[in-house]
Steps between C-alpha positions, in 0.01 A plus 500: 500500500124516534290761327303735711171631371351825622197460725162533325364851495154378590406230749415161361134480405471872437293605202706648218422858398203526268336188644252440780174655606607849397550376142160508331358445158305706256124526468412411141165581338336169415325643197816663365696178546241307302515762222882481495491120475266525200692782330838329546367157395577356844853639543389726789394193696867394516596844631211485752603154632864611533408829674248371752715200599808720544299746713352222716848347555650835596213562741470161668841345442328184369376383166653433159589854406484669163763317292370157596139611443595620153672173412204298626262721306692443178570127543188367680267800513200293601633468859582870548142603597494233770832615642407869480168456680672285767765764562243783520302291749822442694544874547164514673569184705831636631317822595248294703214573260261276310637405156269638226684288242701181510664253263157359411397840365725406208227255392319801355786533256546134419271314428291818521646610167255266337209719609690801355427733795700289746833680456330837541330384823836368622676825424230722651507294822879472528594857395219635714621310804858614439393861461294481822800357682730780383240756609488332844873556544478867396563508126323797338321480166685619195 
C-alpha cells in the first residue's frame, strides 16, 4: 500500500507567512547602537548582526539569516562586516536601486581597524544604508 500525502496548502514557490516584501526590519539609531556596543563590551554587536541578517532574510528570502550570521560573527568575526554590507547592497540591487554599500565596504572594518575609526565608518555607512532601505519600504521610525 502506498502512502498518500495531503496536497500542499500553498502552491510551490509561495512565500511562507512572515517572509517576503511585507516583512521588514527595524530602523536602529546608529549612535545608540554604537553606545550599546561600547557599554556591553561588544556583546550588542552579536545581537545586531543576528537581528539585521534575520530581518534581511525574512524580507528578501535570500542571505545567511540570523543564526548563521551569529555563528560567523563568533567564529570568524572579521568576515561578518563584508557579508553584512554585501547583503545590504543586495537589498538595493534587487529593488533596482544603486547600492550604497557592498562587500568592499567591509574594508573600512578590516583592515580599517588599524586606523581606529574604520569600524565606525563601516558601521555608519552600513547601518545608515540599511535604515534608508527600511524607510524606503515604509518602515516608520521608532
